[in-house]
py3Dmol code that shows the C-alpha trace and the ligand (Angstrom):
import py3Dmol

protein = """\
ATOM      1  CA  MET A   1     -99.992  19.518  55.169  1.00  0.00           C
ATOM      2  CA  GLY A   2    -102.070  16.400  55.659  1.00  0.00           C
ATOM      3  CA  ILE A   3    -105.407  16.455  57.417  1.00  0.00           C
ATOM      4  CA  GLU A   4    -106.100  14.867  60.791  1.00  0.00           C
ATOM      5  CA  VAL A   5    -108.489  11.878  60.741  1.00  0.00           C
ATOM      6  CA  VAL A   6    -110.651  11.584  63.852  1.00  0.00           C
ATOM      7  CA  VAL A   7    -112.425   8.271  64.403  1.00  0.00           C
ATOM      8  CA  GLU A   8    -114.966   8.176  67.231  1.00  0.00           C
ATOM      9  CA  GLY A   9    -116.804   5.137  68.582  1.00  0.00           C
ATOM     10  CA  LEU A  10    -116.947   3.296  65.254  1.00  0.00           C
ATOM     11  CA  THR A  11    -118.841  -0.016  65.165  1.00  0.00           C
ATOM     12  CA  LYS A  12    -119.299  -2.152  62.044  1.00  0.00           C
ATOM     13  CA  SER A  13    -121.199  -5.407  61.518  1.00  0.00           C
ATOM     14  CA  PHE A  14    -122.284  -7.391  58.485  1.00  0.00           C
ATOM     15  CA  GLY A  15    -125.628  -8.902  59.440  1.00  0.00           C
ATOM     16  CA  LYS A  16    -125.043 -10.690  62.743  1.00  0.00           C
ATOM     17  CA  GLN A  17    -121.260 -10.687  62.358  1.00  0.00           C
ATOM     18  CA  ASN A  18    -119.733  -7.847  64.331  1.00  0.00           C
ATOM     19  CA  ILE A  19    -116.352  -6.895  62.795  1.00  0.00           C
ATOM     20  CA  TRP A  20    -115.201  -4.399  65.435  1.00  0.00           C
ATOM     21  CA  GLN A  21    -116.825  -2.086  67.925  1.00  0.00           C
ATOM     22  CA  ASP A  22    -116.233   1.267  69.554  1.00  0.00           C
ATOM     23  CA  VAL A  23    -113.035   2.030  67.652  1.00  0.00           C
ATOM     24  CA  SER A  24    -111.708   5.507  68.467  1.00  0.00           C
ATOM     25  CA  LEU A  25    -108.394   6.989  67.379  1.00  0.00           C
ATOM     26  CA  THR A  26    -106.870  10.071  65.785  1.00  0.00           C
ATOM     27  CA  LEU A  27    -104.463   9.826  62.871  1.00  0.00           C
ATOM     28  CA  PRO A  28    -102.299  12.892  63.499  1.00  0.00           C
ATOM     29  CA  ALA A  29    -101.999  15.279  60.557  1.00  0.00           C
ATOM     30  CA  GLY A  30     -99.073  14.498  58.294  1.00  0.00           C
ATOM     31  CA  GLU A  31     -97.815  11.534  60.342  1.00  0.00           C
ATOM     32  CA  VAL A  32     -97.451   7.940  59.185  1.00  0.00           C
ATOM     33  CA  SER A  33     -99.557   5.380  61.053  1.00  0.00           C
ATOM     34  CA  VAL A  34     -99.749   1.606  60.674  1.00  0.00           C
ATOM     35  CA  MET A  35    -102.732  -0.591  61.529  1.00  0.00           C
ATOM     36  CA  LEU A  36    -101.794  -4.139  62.421  1.00  0.00           C
ATOM     37  CA  GLY A  37    -103.983  -7.121  63.130  1.00  0.00           C
ATOM     38  CA  PRO A  38    -104.289 -10.821  62.366  1.00  0.00           C
ATOM     39  CA  SER A  39    -106.007 -11.792  59.114  1.00  0.00           C
ATOM     40  CA  GLY A  40    -109.716 -11.210  59.103  1.00  0.00           C
ATOM     41  CA  THR A  41    -109.827  -8.689  61.953  1.00  0.00           C
ATOM     42  CA  GLY A  42    -111.347  -6.057  59.715  1.00  0.00           C
ATOM     43  CA  LYS A  43    -108.433  -3.833  58.717  1.00  0.00           C
ATOM     44  CA  THR A  44    -109.654  -3.447  55.142  1.00  0.00           C
ATOM     45  CA  VAL A  45    -113.193  -2.864  56.416  1.00  0.00           C
ATOM     46  CA  PHE A  46    -111.711  -0.114  58.599  1.00  0.00           C
ATOM     47  CA  LEU A  47    -110.017   1.607  55.624  1.00  0.00           C
ATOM     48  CA  LYS A  48    -113.224   1.407  53.597  1.00  0.00           C
ATOM     49  CA  SER A  49    -115.180   2.884  56.499  1.00  0.00           C
ATOM     50  CA  VAL A  50    -112.747   5.804  56.787  1.00  0.00           C
ATOM     51  CA  ILE A  51    -113.392   6.805  53.171  1.00  0.00           C
ATOM     52  CA  GLY A  52    -117.136   6.223  53.453  1.00  0.00           C
ATOM     53  CA  LEU A  53    -117.329   3.209  51.131  1.00  0.00           C
ATOM     54  CA  LEU A  54    -118.748   1.107  53.971  1.00  0.00           C
ATOM     55  CA  LYS A  55    -121.254   2.378  56.517  1.00  0.00           C
ATOM     56  CA  PRO A  56    -120.599   1.583  60.183  1.00  0.00           C
ATOM     57  CA  GLU A  57    -123.772   1.468  62.299  1.00  0.00           C
ATOM     58  CA  HIS A  58    -122.375   3.712  65.025  1.00  0.00           C
ATOM     59  CA  GLY A  59    -119.727   6.371  65.340  1.00  0.00           C
ATOM     60  CA  ARG A  60    -118.139   9.105  63.236  1.00  0.00           C
ATOM     61  CA  VAL A  61    -115.106   9.640  61.026  1.00  0.00           C
ATOM     62  CA  LEU A  62    -114.289  13.331  60.850  1.00  0.00           C
ATOM     63  CA  ILE A  63    -112.235  14.751  57.998  1.00  0.00           C
ATOM     64  CA  ASP A  64    -112.016  18.529  58.104  1.00  0.00           C
ATOM     65  CA  GLY A  65    -115.391  18.662  59.833  1.00  0.00           C
ATOM     66  CA  VAL A  66    -117.124  16.257  57.413  1.00  0.00           C
ATOM     67  CA  ASP A  67    -118.442  13.025  58.925  1.00  0.00           C
ATOM     68  CA  MET A  68    -117.696  10.240  56.416  1.00  0.00           C
ATOM     69  CA  VAL A  69    -120.307   7.998  58.061  1.00  0.00           C
ATOM     70  CA  ASN A  70    -123.360  10.183  58.405  1.00  0.00           C
ATOM     71  CA  SER A  71    -123.003  13.001  55.862  1.00  0.00           C
ATOM     72  CA  SER A  72    -124.833  13.149  52.543  1.00  0.00           C
ATOM     73  CA  GLU A  73    -123.427  11.061  49.669  1.00  0.00           C
ATOM     74  CA  ARG A  74    -122.546  14.273  47.822  1.00  0.00           C
ATOM     75  CA  GLU A  75    -120.491  15.610  50.738  1.00  0.00           C
ATOM     76  CA  ILE A  76    -118.761  12.249  51.204  1.00  0.00           C
ATOM     77  CA  TYR A  77    -117.970  12.060  47.472  1.00  0.00           C
ATOM     78  CA  GLU A  78    -116.462  15.559  47.542  1.00  0.00           C
ATOM     79  CA  THR A  79    -114.402  14.866  50.668  1.00  0.00           C
ATOM     80  CA  ARG A  80    -113.129  11.600  49.203  1.00  0.00           C
ATOM     81  CA  LYS A  81    -111.066  13.726  46.807  1.00  0.00           C
ATOM     82  CA  VAL A  82    -108.591  14.497  49.606  1.00  0.00           C
ATOM     83  CA  PHE A  83    -107.754  10.776  49.787  1.00  0.00           C
ATOM     84  CA  GLY A  84    -105.313   8.727  47.769  1.00  0.00           C
ATOM     85  CA  LEU A  85    -105.963   4.998  47.908  1.00  0.00           C
ATOM     86  CA  MET A  86    -103.540   2.204  47.216  1.00  0.00           C
ATOM     87  CA  PHE A  87    -105.129  -1.214  47.119  1.00  0.00           C
ATOM     88  CA  GLN A  88    -103.434  -4.584  47.643  1.00  0.00           C
ATOM     89  CA  ASP A  89    -103.051  -5.506  43.959  1.00  0.00           C
ATOM     90  CA  GLY A  90    -102.584  -1.973  42.651  1.00  0.00           C
ATOM     91  CA  ALA A  91    -106.161  -2.230  41.250  1.00  0.00           C
ATOM     92  CA  LEU A  92    -104.985  -1.230  37.765  1.00  0.00           C
ATOM     93  CA  PHE A  93    -107.029  -1.532  34.583  1.00  0.00           C
ATOM     94  CA  GLY A  94    -105.469  -4.438  32.671  1.00  0.00           C
ATOM     95  CA  SER A  95    -106.104  -3.055  29.208  1.00  0.00           C
ATOM     96  CA  MET A  96    -104.617   0.399  29.867  1.00  0.00           C
ATOM     97  CA  SER A  97    -100.944   1.378  29.787  1.00  0.00           C
ATOM     98  CA  LEU A  98     -99.361   2.436  33.067  1.00  0.00           C
ATOM     99  CA  PHE A  99     -99.459   6.027  31.847  1.00  0.00           C
ATOM    100  CA  ASP A 100    -103.211   5.881  31.191  1.00  0.00           C
ATOM    101  CA  ASN A 101    -103.850   4.071  34.471  1.00  0.00           C
ATOM    102  CA  ILE A 102    -102.026   6.754  36.437  1.00  0.00           C
ATOM    103  CA  ALA A 103    -103.640   9.545  34.400  1.00  0.00           C
ATOM    104  CA  PHE A 104    -107.120   8.077  34.968  1.00  0.00           C
ATOM    105  CA  PRO A 105    -108.117  10.042  38.122  1.00  0.00           C
ATOM    106  CA  LEU A 106    -106.947  13.291  36.494  1.00  0.00           C
ATOM    107  CA  ARG A 107    -109.012  12.653  33.365  1.00  0.00           C
ATOM    108  CA  GLU A 108    -111.988  11.515  35.448  1.00  0.00           C
ATOM    109  CA  HIS A 109    -112.035  14.179  38.166  1.00  0.00           C
ATOM    110  CA  THR A 110    -110.371  17.273  36.697  1.00  0.00           C
ATOM    111  CA  ARG A 111    -110.539  19.366  33.528  1.00  0.00           C
ATOM    112  CA  LYS A 112    -106.797  19.572  33.154  1.00  0.00           C
ATOM    113  CA  LYS A 113    -105.283  19.717  29.655  1.00  0.00           C
ATOM    114  CA  GLU A 114    -103.318  16.704  28.369  1.00  0.00           C
ATOM    115  CA  THR A 115     -99.995  18.595  28.600  1.00  0.00           C
ATOM    116  CA  GLU A 116    -100.628  19.266  32.312  1.00  0.00           C
ATOM    117  CA  ILE A 117    -101.760  15.657  32.842  1.00  0.00           C
ATOM    118  CA  ARG A 118     -98.538  14.418  31.226  1.00  0.00           C
ATOM    119  CA  ARG A 119     -96.456  16.662  33.499  1.00  0.00           C
ATOM    120  CA  ILE A 120     -98.181  15.407  36.665  1.00  0.00           C
ATOM    121  CA  VAL A 121     -98.150  11.740  35.634  1.00  0.00           C
ATOM    122  CA  MET A 122     -94.455  11.827  34.742  1.00  0.00           C
ATOM    123  CA  GLU A 123     -93.625  13.591  38.013  1.00  0.00           C
ATOM    124  CA  ARG A 124     -95.429  10.910  40.021  1.00  0.00           C
ATOM    125  CA  MET A 125     -93.896   8.108  37.953  1.00  0.00           C
ATOM    126  CA  GLU A 126     -90.501   9.541  38.741  1.00  0.00           C
ATOM    127  CA  MET A 127     -91.344   9.662  42.467  1.00  0.00           C
ATOM    128  CA  VAL A 128     -92.049   5.913  42.483  1.00  0.00           C
ATOM    129  CA  GLY A 129     -89.220   4.995  40.097  1.00  0.00           C
ATOM    130  CA  LEU A 130     -91.285   3.984  37.074  1.00  0.00           C
ATOM    131  CA  VAL A 131     -89.971   6.337  34.386  1.00  0.00           C
ATOM    132  CA  GLY A 132     -89.510   4.338  31.181  1.00  0.00           C
ATOM    133  CA  ALA A 133     -92.421   1.986  31.889  1.00  0.00           C
ATOM    134  CA  GLU A 134     -95.189   4.394  30.794  1.00  0.00           C
ATOM    135  CA  GLY A 135     -96.223   2.308  27.791  1.00  0.00           C
ATOM    136  CA  LYS A 136     -96.307  -1.078  29.558  1.00  0.00           C
ATOM    137  CA  LEU A 137     -99.517  -2.909  30.372  1.00  0.00           C
ATOM    138  CA  PRO A 138    -100.030  -4.039  34.009  1.00  0.00           C
ATOM    139  CA  GLY A 139     -99.728  -7.678  32.863  1.00  0.00           C
ATOM    140  CA  GLU A 140     -96.246  -7.025  31.470  1.00  0.00           C
ATOM    141  CA  ILE A 141     -94.641  -5.798  34.704  1.00  0.00           C
ATOM    142  CA  SER A 142     -93.773  -7.311  38.093  1.00  0.00           C
ATOM    143  CA  GLY A 143     -96.010  -7.213  41.154  1.00  0.00           C
ATOM    144  CA  GLY A 144     -93.713  -4.680  42.807  1.00  0.00           C
ATOM    145  CA  MET A 145     -93.962  -2.369  39.800  1.00  0.00           C
ATOM    146  CA  ARG A 146     -97.753  -2.724  39.811  1.00  0.00           C
ATOM    147  CA  LYS A 147     -97.819  -1.643  43.434  1.00  0.00           C
ATOM    148  CA  ARG A 148     -95.660   1.368  42.693  1.00  0.00           C
ATOM    149  CA  ALA A 149     -97.943   2.224  39.770  1.00  0.00           C
ATOM    150  CA  GLY A 150    -100.919   1.958  42.160  1.00  0.00           C
ATOM    151  CA  LEU A 151     -99.113   4.315  44.507  1.00  0.00           C
ATOM    152  CA  ALA A 152     -98.364   6.786  41.685  1.00  0.00           C
ATOM    153  CA  ARG A 153    -102.042   6.728  40.750  1.00  0.00           C
ATOM    154  CA  ALA A 154    -102.984   7.358  44.374  1.00  0.00           C
ATOM    155  CA  LEU A 155    -100.790  10.478  44.274  1.00  0.00           C
ATOM    156  CA  VAL A 156    -101.943  12.300  41.146  1.00  0.00           C
ATOM    157  CA  LEU A 157    -104.717  14.286  42.798  1.00  0.00           C
ATOM    158  CA  ASP A 158    -102.311  15.591  45.482  1.00  0.00           C
ATOM    159  CA  PRO A 159    -103.979  13.726  48.340  1.00  0.00           C
ATOM    160  CA  GLN A 160    -103.778  15.014  51.880  1.00  0.00           C
ATOM    161  CA  ILE A 161    -104.551  11.574  53.271  1.00  0.00           C
ATOM    162  CA  ILE A 162    -103.097   8.360  51.809  1.00  0.00           C
ATOM    163  CA  LEU A 163    -104.481   4.937  52.688  1.00  0.00           C
ATOM    164  CA  CYS A 164    -102.444   1.871  51.697  1.00  0.00           C
ATOM    165  CA  ASP A 165    -103.942  -1.601  52.038  1.00  0.00           C
ATOM    166  CA  GLU A 166    -101.153  -4.179  52.472  1.00  0.00           C
ATOM    167  CA  PRO A 167     -98.730  -2.442  50.121  1.00  0.00           C
ATOM    168  CA  ASP A 168     -96.187  -5.221  50.761  1.00  0.00           C
ATOM    169  CA  SER A 169     -98.360  -8.239  49.952  1.00  0.00           C
ATOM    170  CA  GLY A 170     -96.593 -10.490  47.473  1.00  0.00           C
ATOM    171  CA  LEU A 171     -93.308  -8.574  47.608  1.00  0.00           C
ATOM    172  CA  ASP A 172     -89.947 -10.108  48.467  1.00  0.00           C
ATOM    173  CA  PRO A 173     -88.051  -8.693  51.495  1.00  0.00           C
ATOM    174  CA  VAL A 174     -85.782  -6.516  49.349  1.00  0.00           C
ATOM    175  CA  ARG A 175     -88.689  -4.973  47.438  1.00  0.00           C
ATOM    176  CA  THR A 176     -90.505  -4.498  50.752  1.00  0.00           C
ATOM    177  CA  ALA A 177     -87.468  -2.597  52.071  1.00  0.00           C
ATOM    178  CA  TYR A 178     -87.529  -0.354  48.971  1.00  0.00           C
ATOM    179  CA  LEU A 179     -91.256   0.185  49.419  1.00  0.00           C
ATOM    180  CA  SER A 180     -90.768   1.141  53.084  1.00  0.00           C
ATOM    181  CA  GLN A 181     -88.217   3.740  52.022  1.00  0.00           C
ATOM    182  CA  LEU A 182     -90.556   4.978  49.292  1.00  0.00           C
ATOM    183  CA  LEU A 183     -93.361   5.512  51.819  1.00  0.00           C
ATOM    184  CA  ILE A 184     -91.079   7.541  54.109  1.00  0.00           C
ATOM    185  CA  ASP A 185     -89.711   9.535  51.143  1.00  0.00           C
ATOM    186  CA  LEU A 186     -93.255  10.302  50.019  1.00  0.00           C
ATOM    187  CA  ASN A 187     -94.164  11.524  53.468  1.00  0.00           C
ATOM    188  CA  ALA A 188     -91.102  13.787  53.441  1.00  0.00           C
ATOM    189  CA  GLN A 189     -92.042  15.180  50.029  1.00  0.00           C
ATOM    190  CA  ILE A 190     -95.790  15.726  50.416  1.00  0.00           C
ATOM    191  CA  ASP A 191     -96.391  15.729  54.201  1.00  0.00           C
ATOM    192  CA  ALA A 192     -99.655  13.784  53.790  1.00  0.00           C
ATOM    193  CA  THR A 193    -101.352  11.885  56.608  1.00  0.00           C
ATOM    194  CA  MET A 194    -100.742   8.195  55.894  1.00  0.00           C
ATOM    195  CA  LEU A 195    -102.388   5.014  57.149  1.00  0.00           C
ATOM    196  CA  ILE A 196    -100.844   1.715  56.132  1.00  0.00           C
ATOM    197  CA  VAL A 197    -102.521  -1.612  56.795  1.00  0.00           C
ATOM    198  CA  THR A 198     -99.971  -4.391  56.915  1.00  0.00           C
ATOM    199  CA  HIS A 199     -98.879  -7.675  58.498  1.00  0.00           C
ATOM    200  CA  ASN A 200     -95.270  -6.944  57.720  1.00  0.00           C
ATOM    201  CA  LEU A 201     -93.133  -6.728  60.847  1.00  0.00           C
ATOM    202  CA  ASP A 202     -90.277  -4.893  59.136  1.00  0.00           C
ATOM    203  CA  ILE A 203     -92.608  -2.166  57.901  1.00  0.00           C
ATOM    204  CA  ALA A 204     -94.170  -1.978  61.368  1.00  0.00           C
ATOM    205  CA  ALA A 205     -90.754  -1.653  63.011  1.00  0.00           C
ATOM    206  CA  THR A 206     -89.235   0.917  60.663  1.00  0.00           C
ATOM    207  CA  VAL A 207     -91.874   3.050  58.926  1.00  0.00           C
ATOM    208  CA  PRO A 208     -94.617   4.456  61.171  1.00  0.00           C
ATOM    209  CA  ASP A 209     -94.747   7.264  63.678  1.00  0.00           C
ATOM    210  CA  ASN A 210     -97.773   5.586  65.275  1.00  0.00           C
ATOM    211  CA  MET A 211     -99.230   2.117  65.353  1.00  0.00           C
ATOM    212  CA  GLY A 212    -102.519   0.504  66.236  1.00  0.00           C
ATOM    213  CA  MET A 213    -103.766  -3.046  66.410  1.00  0.00           C
ATOM    214  CA  LEU A 214    -107.184  -4.596  65.883  1.00  0.00           C
ATOM    215  CA  PHE A 215    -107.959  -7.897  67.622  1.00  0.00           C
ATOM    216  CA  ARG A 216    -111.085  -9.610  68.883  1.00  0.00           C
ATOM    217  CA  ARG A 217    -113.383  -6.936  67.530  1.00  0.00           C
ATOM    218  CA  ARG A 218    -111.565  -4.152  69.388  1.00  0.00           C
ATOM    219  CA  LEU A 219    -108.841  -1.637  68.799  1.00  0.00           C
ATOM    220  CA  VAL A 220    -106.372  -3.083  71.311  1.00  0.00           C
ATOM    221  CA  THR A 221    -104.186  -0.020  71.245  1.00  0.00           C
ATOM    222  CA  PHE A 222    -103.115   2.977  69.175  1.00  0.00           C
ATOM    223  CA  GLY A 223    -100.166   5.233  69.974  1.00  0.00           C
ATOM    224  CA  PRO A 224     -96.539   6.164  69.271  1.00  0.00           C
ATOM    225  CA  ARG A 225     -94.610   3.349  67.554  1.00  0.00           C
ATOM    226  CA  GLU A 226     -92.395   2.863  70.609  1.00  0.00           C
ATOM    227  CA  ALA A 227     -95.424   2.164  72.800  1.00  0.00           C
ATOM    228  CA  LEU A 228     -96.360  -0.848  70.678  1.00  0.00           C
ATOM    229  CA  LEU A 229     -92.820  -1.999  70.032  1.00  0.00           C
ATOM    230  CA  THR A 230     -92.227  -2.205  73.811  1.00  0.00           C
ATOM    231  CA  SER A 231     -95.763  -3.299  74.721  1.00  0.00           C
ATOM    232  CA  GLU A 232     -96.280  -6.126  77.195  1.00  0.00           C
ATOM    233  CA  GLU A 233     -99.883  -6.555  76.017  1.00  0.00           C
ATOM    234  CA  PRO A 234     -99.812 -10.290  75.110  1.00  0.00           C
ATOM    235  CA  VAL A 235    -101.486  -9.963  71.725  1.00  0.00           C
ATOM    236  CA  VAL A 236     -99.289  -7.045  70.640  1.00  0.00           C
ATOM    237  CA  ALA A 237     -96.083  -8.728  71.844  1.00  0.00           C
ATOM    238  CA  GLN A 238     -97.064 -11.989  70.120  1.00  0.00           C
ATOM    239  CA  PHE A 239     -97.869 -10.302  66.836  1.00  0.00           C
ATOM    240  CA  LEU A 240     -94.783  -8.109  66.735  1.00  0.00           C
ATOM    241  CA  GLY A 241     -92.630 -11.055  67.794  1.00  0.00           C
ATOM    242  CA  GLY A 242     -94.185 -13.260  65.087  1.00  0.00           C
ATOM    243  CA  ARG A 243     -94.679 -16.066  67.640  1.00  0.00           C
ATOM    244  CA  ARG A 244     -97.147 -18.925  68.074  1.00  0.00           C
ATOM    245  CA  GLU A 245     -97.274 -18.429  71.854  1.00  0.00           C
ATOM    246  CA  GLY A 246    -100.016 -15.983  72.793  1.00  0.00           C
ATOM    247  CA  PRO A 247    -103.710 -15.278  72.333  1.00  0.00           C
ATOM    248  CA  ILE A 248    -103.665 -15.358  68.506  1.00  0.00           C
ATOM    249  CA  GLY A 249    -104.381 -18.835  67.156  1.00  0.00           C
ATOM    250  CA  MET A 250    -104.533 -20.208  63.634  1.00  0.00           C
ATOM    251  CA  SER A 251    -108.173 -19.185  63.294  1.00  0.00           C
ATOM    252  CA  GLU A 252    -107.722 -15.900  65.147  1.00  0.00           C
ATOM    253  CA  GLU A 253    -108.564 -16.813  68.755  1.00  0.00           C
ATOM    254  CA  LYS A 254    -106.866 -19.505  70.776  1.00  0.00           C
ATOM    255  CA  ASP A 255    -108.865 -21.501  73.291  1.00  0.00           C
ATOM    256  CA  ALA A 256    -108.364 -20.846  77.006  1.00  0.00           C
ATOM    257  CA  ALA A 257    -106.839 -24.282  77.807  1.00  0.00           C
ATOM    258  CA  THR A 258    -104.050 -23.904  75.233  1.00  0.00           C
ATOM    259  CA  LEU A 259    -103.364 -20.402  76.464  1.00  0.00           C
ATOM    260  CA  ALA A 260    -103.128 -21.576  80.086  1.00  0.00           C
ATOM    261  CA  ARG A 261    -100.703 -24.384  79.087  1.00  0.00           C
ATOM    262  CA  GLU A 262     -98.474 -21.838  77.339  1.00  0.00           C
ATOM    263  CA  LEU A 263     -98.516 -19.510  80.321  1.00  0.00           C
ATOM    264  CA  GLY A 264     -97.290 -22.356  82.530  1.00  0.00           C
ATOM    265  CA  ALA A 265     -94.409 -23.081  80.163  1.00  0.00           C
ATOM    266  CA  GLY A 266     -92.214 -20.198  81.341  1.00  0.00           C
ATOM    267  CA  PRO A 267     -91.669 -16.508  80.686  1.00  0.00           C
ATOM    268  CA  PRO A 268     -92.476 -15.139  77.232  1.00  0.00           C
ATOM    269  CA  PRO A 269     -89.561 -14.591  74.864  1.00  0.00           C
ATOM    270  CA  ALA A 270     -87.905 -11.158  74.985  1.00  0.00           C
ATOM    271  CA  PRO A 271     -89.206  -8.571  72.521  1.00  0.00           C
ATOM    272  CA  ARG A 272     -87.251  -7.828  69.346  1.00  0.00           C
ATOM    273  CA  PRO A 273     -84.637  -5.117  69.765  1.00  0.00           C
ATOM    274  CA  LEU A 274     -85.859  -1.667  68.723  1.00  0.00           C
ATOM    275  CA  VAL A 275     -84.585  -0.622  65.304  1.00  0.00           C
ATOM    276  CA  PRO A 276     -84.409   3.034  64.203  1.00  0.00           C
ATOM    277  CA  GLN A 277     -87.199   4.532  62.152  1.00  0.00           C
ATOM    278  CA  LEU A 278     -86.283   5.119  58.496  1.00  0.00           C
ATOM    279  CA  GLU A 279     -85.097   8.586  57.507  1.00  0.00           C
ATOM    280  CA  PRO A 280     -85.864  10.184  54.126  1.00  0.00           C
ATOM    281  CA  SER A 281     -83.333   9.418  51.387  1.00  0.00           C
ATOM    282  CA  PRO A 282     -80.376  11.820  51.036  1.00  0.00           C
ATOM    283  CA  GLY A 283     -81.319  15.021  49.228  1.00  0.00           C
ATOM    284  CA  LEU A 284     -84.940  14.964  50.385  1.00  0.00           C
ATOM    285  CA  PRO A 285     -86.336  17.388  52.956  1.00  0.00           C
ATOM    286  CA  GLU A 286     -86.775  16.337  56.576  1.00  0.00           C
ATOM    287  CA  ARG A 287     -90.200  14.973  57.428  1.00  0.00           C
ATOM    288  CA  ARG A 288     -92.165  17.812  58.990  1.00  0.00           C
ATOM    289  CA  ALA A 289     -94.114  15.154  60.917  1.00  0.00           C
ATOM    290  CA  VAL A 290     -91.083  14.491  63.117  1.00  0.00           C
ATOM    291  CA  ALA A 291     -91.196  17.831  64.939  1.00  0.00           C
ATOM    292  CA  ARG A 292     -94.986  17.705  65.257  1.00  0.00           C
ATOM    293  CA  ARG A 293     -94.855  14.194  66.669  1.00  0.00           C
ATOM    294  CA  ARG A 294     -92.172  15.221  69.144  1.00  0.00           C
ATOM    295  CA  GLU A 295     -94.522  17.919  70.470  1.00  0.00           C
ATOM    296  CA  ARG A 296     -97.372  15.449  70.765  1.00  0.00           C
ATOM    297  CA  VAL A 297     -95.255  12.821  72.493  1.00  0.00           C
ATOM    298  CA  LEU A 298     -93.942  15.396  74.970  1.00  0.00           C
ATOM    299  CA  ALA A 299     -97.507  16.387  75.813  1.00  0.00           C
ATOM    300  CA  MET A 300     -98.302  12.775  76.767  1.00  0.00           C
ATOM    301  CA  TRP A 301     -94.868  12.006  78.239  1.00  0.00           C
ATOM    302  CA  HIS A 302     -95.976  11.487  81.836  1.00  0.00           C
ATOM    303  CA  GLN A 303     -98.696   9.019  80.843  1.00  0.00           C
ATOM    304  CA  LEU A 304     -96.277   6.770  78.945  1.00  0.00           C
ATOM    305  CA  PRO A 305     -94.781   3.641  80.557  1.00  0.00           C
ATOM    306  CA  GLU A 306     -91.080   3.833  81.377  1.00  0.00           C
ATOM    307  CA  ALA A 307     -90.190   1.239  78.702  1.00  0.00           C
ATOM    308  CA  THR A 308     -91.879   3.407  76.074  1.00  0.00           C
ATOM    309  CA  ARG A 309     -90.072   6.533  77.271  1.00  0.00           C
ATOM    310  CA  ALA A 310     -86.751   4.713  77.160  1.00  0.00           C
ATOM    311  CA  ALA A 311     -87.509   3.530  73.634  1.00  0.00           C
ATOM    312  CA  ILE A 312     -88.437   7.066  72.538  1.00  0.00           C
ATOM    313  CA  ARG A 313     -85.177   8.425  74.005  1.00  0.00           C
ATOM    314  CA  GLN A 314     -83.337   5.680  72.109  1.00  0.00           C
ATOM    315  CA  SER A 315     -85.154   6.558  68.833  1.00  0.00           C
ATOM    316  CA  GLU A 316     -84.390  10.233  69.293  1.00  0.00           C
ATOM    317  CA  ALA A 317     -80.735   9.554  70.012  1.00  0.00           C
ATOM    318  CA  ALA A 318     -80.488   7.346  66.894  1.00  0.00           C
ATOM    319  CA  ALA A 319     -82.038  10.136  64.828  1.00  0.00           C
ATOM    320  CA  GLY A 320     -79.561  12.634  66.252  1.00  0.00           C
ATOM    321  CA  GLY A 321     -82.263  14.634  68.029  1.00  0.00           C
ATOM    322  CA  GLY A 322     -83.462  14.936  71.590  1.00  0.00           C
ATOM    323  CA  VAL A 323     -86.829  15.066  73.239  1.00  0.00           C
ATOM    324  CA  GLY A 324     -85.738  18.078  75.262  1.00  0.00           C
ATOM    325  CA  GLY A 325     -85.624  18.896  78.932  1.00  0.00           C
ATOM    326  CA  VAL A 326     -89.042  17.505  79.786  1.00  0.00           C
ATOM    327  CA  ALA A 327     -88.245  14.067  78.568  1.00  0.00           C
ATOM    328  CA  ARG A 328     -85.841  12.859  81.208  1.00  0.00           C
TER     329      ARG A 328
END
"""
ligand_1 = """\
31
ATP
N -118.836 -6.592 52.046
C -118.781 -7.530 52.995
N -119.864 -8.257 53.319
C -119.812 -9.172 54.307
N -118.702 -9.453 55.036
C -117.596 -8.779 54.747
C -117.564 -7.766 53.713
N -116.309 -7.241 53.673
C -115.589 -7.879 54.614
N -116.357 -8.793 55.265
C -115.914 -9.646 56.384
O -115.268 -8.825 57.337
C -114.206 -9.537 57.970
C -112.960 -8.690 57.964
O -112.458 -8.591 56.646
P -111.205 -7.689 56.241
O -110.927 -7.962 54.794
O -111.442 -6.298 56.635
O -110.071 -8.298 57.149
P -108.517 -7.944 57.175
O -108.152 -7.692 58.592
O -108.237 -6.843 56.191
O -107.908 -9.303 56.694
P -106.553 -9.663 55.848
O -105.409 -9.231 56.720
O -106.634 -11.139 55.717
O -106.629 -8.907 54.544
C -114.075 -10.857 57.234
O -114.707 -11.852 58.006
C -114.824 -10.627 55.951
O -115.400 -11.829 55.493
"""
view = py3Dmol.view(width=600, height=400)
view.addModel(protein, "pdb")
view.setStyle({"model": 0}, {"cartoon": {"style": "trace"}})
view.addModel(ligand_1, "xyz")
view.setStyle({"model": 1}, {"stick": {}})
view.zoomTo()
view.show()
């Protein structure tokens, strides 16, 4: 099963520029979480801080008891092996075939024999639908295939935590829908903890168990997907509605006068209707995260707003389940 990621009071600046401060959240073990936020709010900086590639000035990131901010470089390097990373462009080596790209972490970090490496690489290529493309160079395939190759490479060391930085960037809506399904299928197959950074509203609406949002140097919120999808927090509602009206402006923050004018212009548009979360493809096991999340949500049931509870009941009904006697 995936490992829980505990982030406590994280603050990161570059020189005088503060990126975000006092960010605290827990990525529940084996669940899929999405981090949203307008461009430039520091989502990539957050991912890099979680794996210890960037050093926040304050706070901790705990992975199985190891603090990825303050531990020794050796300990951080060792712990990084539980992560699989998928970068925006796939981050493949241009002169290597897809096979060699995907095999790279195995050759670099393990002493496995070539026959074993071939078995693992082919298994992962099959998971992401790339069988037959082993010999191709990254420059000879489409952007979507490069992303899937990046995902296959992220999977070869059997990660317990997977971080994906804008896996949808540059993909058309159909390929994005396939990718969303692939992420859910992966979670069903390997039960890893997953954090996906994205701007994509369809991924946000259909993939995660939990969502968070960074804005104005703060974590605005983090919680069950239904809490964000029904949120009346102006910045969350604006972002998830893909609207111009709201606190987010072209260069991140809108000035107060414009905001006041908008507020006087009438009630905000209604939120998008809730769509069901994706289920694993037929033939795959159920996601074990679903039952664990149900337990967690029940434990916080009485602190959730009524709109969130109604949305959770709706999600559960669509999935053919039920949140049990407590959740009425
Ligand atoms: N190594 C660095 N040195 C200095 N500033 C940096 C560094 N890395 C990132 N930044 C700054 O941190 C801010 C946040 O960048 P980041 O890439 O994390 O944003 P983002 O939310 O991922 O944006 P996008 O959605 O556009 O990819 C930006 O202003 C960026 O210029």
